[in-house]
Each structure stands twice: as structure tokens, then as C-alpha cells.
TORPA-35587 format. One record per residue (C-alpha): residue number from 0; residue in one letter; y, z, x. Coordinates in nm, 4 decimals, m for minus. Each point is the difference from the previous one (the first is absolute). Example, Ala and Ser with C-alpha at 12.3 -4.5 7.8 and 13.67 -1.06 7.14 Angstrom:
! TORPA-35587
KEMI    k  r         y         z         x
KEMI    0  A   m0.4500    0.7800    1.2300
KEMI    1  S    0.3440   m0.0660    0.1370
! end
This chain:
! TORPA-35587
KEMI    k  r         y         z         x
KEMI    0  M   m2.9552    0.4566    0.5172
KEMI    1  S    0.1423    0.0333   m0.3443
KEMI    2  V    0.3541   m0.1167   m0.1115
KEMI    3  M    0.1316    0.3722   m0.0468
KEMI    4  E   m0.1397    0.0865    0.3760
KEMI    5  N    0.2079   m0.2908    0.1278
KEMI    6  P    0.2822    0.1456    0.1667
KEMI    7  A    0.2237   m0.3114   m0.0292
KEMI    8  L   m0.0654   m0.0642   m0.3558
KEMI    9  I    0.0640    0.3307   m0.0780
KEMI   10  A    0.3521   m0.0301    0.1923
KEMI   11  A    0.0592   m0.2921   m0.1763
KEMI   12  A   m0.0684    0.1499   m0.3207
KEMI   13  A    0.2256    0.2888    0.0669
KEMI   14  T    0.2710   m0.2130    0.1340
KEMI   15  F    0.0021   m0.2156   m0.3325
KEMI   16  C   m0.0020    0.3278   m0.2010
KEMI   17  V    0.2918    0.1446    0.1853
KEMI   18  V    0.2435   m0.2865    0.0040
KEMI   19  A   m0.0860   m0.0929   m0.3735
KEMI   20  G    0.0221    0.3860   m0.1307
KEMI   21  V    0.3171    0.0674    0.2051
KEMI   22  G    0.1776   m0.3422   m0.1132
KEMI   23  V   m0.0956    0.0808   m0.3643
KEMI   24  L    0.1094    0.3977    0.0279
KEMI   25  E    0.3227   m0.1103    0.1421
KEMI   26  Q    0.0802   m0.3061   m0.2638
KEMI   27  T   m0.0698    0.2460   m0.2762
KEMI   28  A    0.1853    0.2989    0.1283
KEMI   29  H    0.3104   m0.2591    0.0531
KEMI   30  R   m0.0437   m0.1091   m0.3754
KEMI   31  A   m0.0446    0.3546   m0.0833
KEMI   32  A    0.3393    0.1125    0.1950
KEMI   33  A    0.2052   m0.2920   m0.1539
KEMI   34  R   m0.1236    0.0934   m0.3628
KEMI   35  P   m0.0979    0.3701   m0.0373
KEMI   36  E   m0.2226   m0.0514   m0.2869
KEMI   37  Q   m0.2402   m0.2056    0.1792
KEMI   38  R   m0.2922    0.2067    0.1219
KEMI   39  L   m0.2338   m0.0754    0.2702
KEMI   40  W   m0.3043   m0.0840   m0.2204
KEMI   41  R    0.2185   m0.2767   m0.1729
KEMI   42  P   m0.1084   m0.3386    0.1176
KEMI   43  I    0.1833   m0.1858    0.2319
KEMI   44  A   m0.0974   m0.3702   m0.1359
KEMI   45  R    0.3383   m0.0817   m0.0918
KEMI   46  R    0.1014   m0.0518    0.3418
KEMI   47  G   m0.3291    0.0087    0.1919
KEMI   48  L   m0.0494   m0.1786    0.3582
KEMI   49  A    0.3424   m0.1583   m0.0111
KEMI   50  G    0.1784    0.3376   m0.0792
KEMI   51  L   m0.1901    0.1387    0.2809
KEMI   52  R    0.0791   m0.2856    0.2627
KEMI   53  A    0.3982    0.0084   m0.1181
KEMI   54  D    0.0202    0.3793    0.0890
KEMI   55  R   m0.1846   m0.0546    0.3189
KEMI   56  R    0.2330   m0.2478    0.0847
KEMI   57  R    0.2897    0.1931   m0.0821
KEMI   58  R   m0.1284    0.2936    0.2200
KEMI   59  L   m0.0503   m0.2317    0.2655
KEMI   60  E    0.3348   m0.1211   m0.0009
KEMI   61  L    0.1683    0.3168   m0.0086
KEMI   62  A   m0.2024    0.0573    0.3239
KEMI   63  G    0.1822   m0.3188    0.1543
KEMI   64  L   m0.2962   m0.2089   m0.0480
KEMI   65  R    0.1555   m0.2733   m0.1981
KEMI   66  T   m0.1735   m0.3389    0.1129
KEMI   67  A   m0.3381   m0.0971   m0.1463
KEMI   68  P   m0.1858   m0.0001    0.3785
KEMI   69  Q    0.1530    0.3532    0.0492
KEMI   70  R   m0.1417    0.1299   m0.3141
KEMI   71  L   m0.3362   m0.1673    0.0528
KEMI   72  T   m0.0232    0.1245    0.3277
KEMI   73  F    0.0466    0.3578   m0.0815
KEMI   74  T   m0.2189   m0.0203   m0.3258
KEMI   75  L   m0.3089   m0.1425    0.2271
KEMI   76  L    0.1233    0.2725    0.2808
KEMI   77  S   m0.0387    0.2580   m0.2555
KEMI   78  T   m0.3086   m0.1084   m0.1840
KEMI   79  A   m0.1684   m0.0156    0.3377
KEMI   80  A    0.1183    0.3629    0.1151
KEMI   81  V   m0.1347    0.1065   m0.3229
KEMI   82  L   m0.3513   m0.1606    0.0379
KEMI   83  A   m0.0184    0.1348    0.3569
KEMI   84  G    0.0993    0.3653   m0.1369
KEMI   85  A   m0.3117   m0.0582   m0.2540
KEMI   86  L   m0.2423   m0.1434    0.2734
KEMI   87  A    0.1037    0.3082    0.2353
KEMI   88  G   m0.0639    0.2339   m0.2833
KEMI   89  V   m0.3286   m0.1340   m0.0522
KEMI   90  L   m0.0950    0.0388    0.3704
KEMI   91  L    0.1245    0.3477    0.0046
KEMI   92  A   m0.2061    0.0791   m0.2876
KEMI   93  G   m0.3152   m0.0867    0.2157
KEMI   94  E   m0.3736   m0.0165   m0.1492
KEMI   95  R    0.0646    0.1524   m0.3410
KEMI   96  A   m0.0320   m0.0834   m0.3623
KEMI   97  A    0.1954   m0.2998   m0.1220
KEMI   98  V    0.2073    0.2148   m0.2333
KEMI   99  V    0.1197    0.1874    0.2893
KEMI  100  M    0.0674   m0.3205    0.2250
KEMI  101  A    0.2125   m0.1324   m0.2927
KEMI  102  A    0.2024    0.3138   m0.0370
KEMI  103  W    0.0692   m0.0112    0.3449
KEMI  104  A    0.0949   m0.3939   m0.0114
KEMI  105  V    0.1976    0.0854   m0.2675
KEMI  106  G    0.1895    0.2798    0.1856
KEMI  107  G    0.0510   m0.1816    0.3101
KEMI  108  A    0.1368   m0.3067   m0.2243
KEMI  109  L    0.2673    0.2392   m0.1817
KEMI  110  L    0.0945    0.1103    0.3253
KEMI  111  A    0.0523   m0.3428    0.1877
KEMI  112  N    0.2100   m0.0966   m0.3388
KEMI  113  T    0.2107    0.3203    0.0151
KEMI  114  L    0.0833   m0.0850    0.3548
KEMI  115  S    0.0934   m0.3406   m0.0674
KEMI  116  R    0.2048    0.1155   m0.3155
KEMI  117  A    0.1601    0.2593    0.2083
KEMI  118  W    0.1068   m0.2800    0.2739
KEMI  119  L    0.1569   m0.2224   m0.2774
KEMI  120  S    0.1879    0.2975   m0.1313
KEMI  121  G    0.1352    0.0681    0.3319
KEMI  122  Q    0.0791   m0.3443    0.0621
KEMI  123  R    0.1971    0.0024   m0.3627
KEMI  124  A    0.1830    0.3261    0.0897
KEMI  125  R    0.1016   m0.1606    0.3559
KEMI  126  L    0.1610   m0.3292   m0.1527
KEMI  127  L    0.1586    0.2020   m0.2476
KEMI  128  A    0.1821    0.2325    0.2360
KEMI  129  K    0.1028   m0.3173    0.2455
KEMI  130  R    0.1282   m0.1698   m0.3215
KEMI  131  S    0.1888    0.3140   m0.1161
KEMI  132  A    0.1440    0.0382    0.3423
KEMI  133  S    0.1315   m0.3532    0.0495
KEMI  134  M    0.1378   m0.0171   m0.3470
KEMI  135  P    0.3195    0.1670    0.0687
KEMI  136  A    0.0719   m0.2316    0.2973
KEMI  137  A   m0.0663   m0.3064   m0.1665
KEMI  138  M    0.2452    0.1035   m0.3036
KEMI  139  E    0.2580    0.0684    0.2631
KEMI  140  L   m0.0685   m0.3301    0.1519
KEMI  141  L    0.0747   m0.1909   m0.3402
KEMI  142  C    0.2845    0.2286   m0.0599
KEMI  143  I    0.1483   m0.1176    0.3267
KEMI  144  G   m0.0734   m0.3482   m0.0913
KEMI  145  V    0.1381    0.0153   m0.3398
KEMI  146  E    0.3337    0.1706    0.1822
KEMI  147  G    0.0022   m0.3177    0.2148
KEMI  148  G    0.0466   m0.2549   m0.2718
KEMI  149  L   m0.3537   m0.0686   m0.0534
KEMI  150  G   m0.1463   m0.0606   m0.3476
KEMI  151  L   m0.2605    0.2331   m0.1040
KEMI  152  H   m0.2676   m0.2502    0.0178
KEMI  153  A    0.1024   m0.1434    0.3496
KEMI  154  A    0.0494    0.4004    0.1297
KEMI  155  W   m0.3703    0.0515   m0.1501
KEMI  156  Q   m0.1301   m0.2844    0.1787
KEMI  157  R    0.1781    0.1054    0.3374
KEMI  158  V   m0.1740    0.3413   m0.0474
KEMI  159  A   m0.3505   m0.1208   m0.0409
KEMI  160  D    0.0770   m0.2180    0.2863
KEMI  161  G    0.0843    0.3032    0.2301
KEMI  162  L   m0.2933    0.1823   m0.1563
KEMI  163  E   m0.2306   m0.2994    0.0796
KEMI  164  L    0.1294    0.0192    0.3848
KEMI  165  A   m0.0761    0.3702    0.0232
KEMI  166  R   m0.3333   m0.0381   m0.1819
KEMI  167  D    0.0930    0.2473   m0.2607
KEMI  168  P   m0.2748    0.0782   m0.3014
KEMI  169  L    0.3221   m0.0700   m0.1998
KEMI  170  A    0.0637   m0.3495    0.0977
KEMI  171  E   m0.3222   m0.1400   m0.2194
KEMI  172  E    0.1500    0.1816   m0.3293
KEMI  173  F    0.3557   m0.1204    0.0623
KEMI  174  R   m0.1085   m0.3823    0.0485
KEMI  175  R   m0.2266    0.0705   m0.3379
KEMI  176  I    0.3293    0.1227   m0.1763
KEMI  177  D    0.2032   m0.2785    0.0975
KEMI  178  L   m0.2778   m0.2571   m0.1099
KEMI  179  D    0.0001    0.1777   m0.3538
KEMI  180  V    0.3858   m0.0086    0.0041
KEMI  181  R   m0.0115   m0.3909    0.0836
KEMI  182  L   m0.2419   m0.0313   m0.2780
KEMI  183  S    0.2669    0.1408   m0.2276
KEMI  184  T   m0.1296    0.3395   m0.0175
KEMI  185  S    0.2791    0.2762   m0.0429
KEMI  186  W    0.0891    0.2205    0.2936
KEMI  187  R   m0.0948    0.3118   m0.1945
KEMI  188  S   m0.3396   m0.1439   m0.1355
KEMI  189  S   m0.1116   m0.1227    0.3422
KEMI  190  L    0.0910    0.3198    0.1730
KEMI  191  E   m0.1832    0.1913   m0.2747
KEMI  192  Q   m0.3077   m0.2081    0.0497
KEMI  193  A    0.0300    0.0750    0.3943
KEMI  194  A    0.0165    0.3949   m0.0862
KEMI  195  E   m0.3246   m0.0591   m0.1855
KEMI  196  R   m0.1684   m0.1794    0.2548
KEMI  197  T    0.1057    0.2062    0.2774
KEMI  198  Q    0.0236    0.3649   m0.1507
KEMI  199  L    0.3522   m0.0162    0.1533
KEMI  200  A    0.2728    0.1444   m0.2811
KEMI  201  S    0.2711   m0.0916    0.2179
KEMI  202  F   m0.0381   m0.3834   m0.0984
KEMI  203  A    0.0150    0.0897   m0.3751
KEMI  204  G    0.3230    0.2417    0.1226
KEMI  205  I    0.1723   m0.3137    0.1406
KEMI  206  G   m0.0837   m0.2244   m0.2784
KEMI  207  Q    0.1948    0.2607   m0.2707
KEMI  208  V    0.2780   m0.0111    0.2645
KEMI  209  L    0.0044   m0.3659   m0.0006
KEMI  210  E    0.0064   m0.0174   m0.3674
KEMI  211  Q    0.2582    0.2632   m0.0638
KEMI  212  A    0.2351   m0.1886    0.2443
KEMI  213  E   m0.0549   m0.3415   m0.1543
KEMI  214  Q    0.0762    0.1474   m0.3798
KEMI  215  F    0.3055    0.2053    0.0874
KEMI  216  G    0.1447   m0.2477    0.2402
KEMI  217  S    0.0225    0.2606    0.3111
KEMI  218  E   m0.0008   m0.1047    0.3393
KEMI  219  L   m0.3356   m0.0730    0.1250
KEMI  220  S    0.0445    0.1328    0.3541
KEMI  221  A    0.1113    0.3418   m0.1470
KEMI  222  S   m0.2822   m0.0022   m0.2387
KEMI  223  I   m0.2448   m0.0640    0.2912
KEMI  224  K    0.1547    0.2666    0.2103
KEMI  225  L   m0.0280    0.2526   m0.2610
KEMI  226  G   m0.4119   m0.1136   m0.0287
KEMI  227  V   m0.0109    0.0392    0.3770
KEMI  228  D    0.1595    0.3339    0.0165
KEMI  229  S   m0.2378    0.1144   m0.2699
KEMI  230  L   m0.3108   m0.1353    0.1903
KEMI  231  V    0.1319    0.1855    0.3140
KEMI  232  H    0.0281    0.3028   m0.1962
KEMI  233  D   m0.3698   m0.0033   m0.1610
KEMI  234  S   m0.1212   m0.0938    0.3609
KEMI  235  M    0.1575    0.3150    0.1312
KEMI  236  Q   m0.1172    0.1989   m0.2689
KEMI  237  E   m0.3405   m0.1263    0.0388
KEMI  238  L   m0.0002    0.0835    0.4001
KEMI  239  E    0.1402    0.3287   m0.0628
KEMI  240  E   m0.3105    0.0632   m0.2308
KEMI  241  R   m0.2287   m0.1287    0.2232
KEMI  242  A    0.1122    0.2152    0.2715
KEMI  243  H   m0.0267    0.3210   m0.2271
KEMI  244  R   m0.3377   m0.1069   m0.0646
KEMI  245  S   m0.0629   m0.0502    0.3642
KEMI  246  S    0.1240    0.3656    0.0776
KEMI  247  V   m0.2534    0.1391   m0.2604
KEMI  248  K   m0.2861   m0.1986    0.1287
KEMI  249  M    0.0757    0.1317    0.3602
KEMI  250  L   m0.0670    0.3465   m0.1309
KEMI  251  I   m0.3996   m0.0911    0.0009
KEMI  252  P   m0.0490   m0.1019    0.3456
KEMI  253  L    0.2494    0.2741    0.1243
KEMI  254  A   m0.1893    0.2641   m0.1422
KEMI  255  A   m0.3348   m0.1447    0.0908
KEMI  256  C    0.1349   m0.0211    0.3617
KEMI  257  M    0.2040    0.3362    0.0460
KEMI  258  L   m0.1872    0.2351   m0.2548
KEMI  259  P   m0.3197    0.0304    0.1994
KEMI  260  A    0.2090    0.0805    0.3607
KEMI  261  T    0.2286    0.2001   m0.1629
KEMI  262  L   m0.2937    0.2394   m0.1672
KEMI  263  L   m0.1380   m0.0319    0.3506
KEMI  264  L    0.3173    0.1147    0.1769
KEMI  265  V    0.0255    0.3027   m0.2605
KEMI  266  L   m0.3522    0.1161   m0.0551
KEMI  267  G   m0.1588   m0.0762    0.3423
KEMI  268  P    0.1356    0.2872    0.1758
KEMI  269  L   m0.0553    0.2262   m0.2789
KEMI  270  L   m0.3534   m0.1141   m0.0191
KEMI  271  A   m0.0375    0.0346    0.3887
KEMI  272  L    0.0931    0.3805   m0.0583
KEMI  273  V   m0.1993    0.0791   m0.2862
KEMI  274  L   m0.3208   m0.1431    0.1883
KEMI  275  D    0.1023    0.2315    0.3260
KEMI  276  A    0.0518    0.2899   m0.2276
KEMI  277  L   m0.3548   m0.0584   m0.1454
KEMI  278  K   m0.1786   m0.0631    0.3377
KEMI  279  D    0.1863    0.3385    0.1475
KEMI  280  A   m0.1350    0.1750   m0.3448
KEMI  281  N   m0.3516   m0.1246    0.0653
KEMI  282  A   m0.0124    0.0938    0.3651
KEMI  283  G    0.1412    0.3219   m0.0869
! end
């Protein structure tokens, strides 16, 4: 059996092409988005493999895969899924020409790769939603701690401890911000870095509030309270928008389920009368 007729080799080659090609296209598209003058046909040798690894690590961290074993496990599983998809495509192609088998292998690999990325995107969206939902309560606890006489740093540690006990996804970020502040980083800088890591703009807003309170000498608890009110307002607006979008989305299943029944009730008797009239006319 020749090399091109070996299903395993074709699947492996398709997997390599799909994984490498998708990574290079993502890196090039990312650079093109950051620099509009950058075109897809420009070389990416400036960052190369290091840039691909950094971008992939960032995407995995946004989905909650922060540790090296978690990222390695996902990479191995996603690669195995792409390989399995390519092999399934080859087997479904059957005994055909090598080009056809390769096309089926690439299609199966692309489908598996799309499914793994869809899972990753869903995981990232769920994590972001959980963090967004927990942020107002965390800031409320911070405000209560400051009003109770604790310093900002001590109150922040108490909130981080409470989030850890509740196993909240925000706990890790609160601990990291606390560590950054301990290493002589300003609150605003630490919170802006957290906003960039998590794609949660609320961190940057809280950093601006803390900086303004520090600059103008306003009461810290009152400033945090204003930030909490702003977060609650934004959360309510987001919930209202989601409710409006859900009501619009419900129109499709309602129309799909009710329209046939309505047509049957309205047109069914009329159609029966027409058929009876036609039978009577044919009988006469």
C-alpha cells in the first residue's frame, strides 16, 4: 500500500495542515487587526512560533485554563479530536482516490477543530458571565469592609478570602491583584492589567474610581459605593438587553410550532369542504 493510500498517514497529514494553517491564519489576522496596514500575505516571521504560543496561551487563559497542565491537557485532547476527525473522514471516504480521501480528511479535521474552538468560546463566555455576575457583590463587600474601618488592602484581602470560600471564579483574579499591589504596583495599573487578562471592563472602572479617590481626597467608601452603583446599573442594563434578545429569539420556535397548527385549523375545514364539493361534482 502506498503512502497516499494509508488512512492513518493521510489523517495525520491533514491534522498537521489544519492545526498549523489555522494557527498561522489566526496569528496573521490578529496582527492585521492590530495594524490595519498589515495584509494577510505579509510574512509573520517577526513573532513566529513565540507569537503563536503567546496568543494561544492568552485564549486558553481567558477560558479559565490558567495552569500549564490544564493547557497541555486541552491541547492534547483538541489535537486528538482533530486527528480522530481526520481519520473518520478518511474512513467515510472509503476506497477512493487519494485526493478525495485527503479532502475528506481535511473536512473532518476542520469540523473537529471547529467543535473544539466552539467549546473553548463557550467556556470563555460562561466564565466571563460568572465573573460579571459576581463583580457587584464583591465590590459591595469591599465597600462594607472599608466602611467598617479596614484599609483598602485589608478589605481587598477579606473579599478575596470570601470569594475563595465560595469558590468564585473572581477569587483568583483578586489574589493576583493583591499580589501585584504587594509588589509596589498601583491599584489602577493592577486593575487595568486584570481587565486586560479577563476582558472584564469592570476592573478598569474600579481602578479609575480608586485613583480618583486617591487624587482628590474623597471618601474611599463613598467612591467605591458609586462604583458599585454603576456596576449594578450596567448589570441591570445587560439583563434587560438579554431579556429583549431572548423575546425576539422566541419568535422563531413559536412561529415554527404554532404556524402549522394555525394553518391546519384554518385551512383544514376549508380544504375538506372543497374536496367534498369536488367529489359531489364528479359524482353528478
